[in-house]
N, C-alpha and C positions, 0 to 999 in steps of 0.2 A: 470557536475554530472547528471543532471535531465535527460539528454540524455541517461545515462546508466541504466534508471531503469528498462527497459524491462531485463537485466541480473538478476534480484533479483527473476524474474518468478521461476525458478526451485526451489529455497529454499523456497519461499512463497508456492508453492503447497503442497512442502515434508512437510513442517510443518503443512498444513491444513489436509494433509492424515494422519500425526501422532496424531492430536488432535481428529479426526475422530475415529480413532482406541482407544482412550481413550474414547471418550463419542461419540456414534455412532448416539445418537438422534441430533446430531448438523447439521444445516443445512449453508450451504455456500451463501451471496449472490454473485452477480456479482460485480467485484473490478476493480475500475477506478482510473489509476493515472492522476492526473492534476498537472498542473501548475498554482499558483494564486499570491496573493499579501501580502506573508509573514503574513496574518493575523490569519489563522486557520489551525490547521494539518488535518483536513478533517471532513468528517460528513456521516453520515447513512441516506440514502432515501429510497422509496420505490422503488427505480430503482438499489439501491445496494450501496455499500461503496465506499466513494469518499476519496483518500488519496492525500493530499497535497504534490507532491514530492518535491517542492522548501522547505520544512520544513525540510525533512528527508535527503535529499541529498545534503546539503550543508557539504564541509568540509573546514579548514581554506585556504584562497587565493582565494574562488571562488567569485566572484563580485557580490552583492545583486542588 
């Protein structure tokens, strides 16, 4: 499932555009999808937003 994370890009970009329409002062950091150790959902850093793909891409039947 984590290999399909890139397919979410159009929906994520659309959501950010919509939010920007509601709040035009919004700023958007670079976003990185990472595969970690199943212990964090991600974090914000000075370099951008790190999202733990393994935490949000799991579905029943996916080995951990």
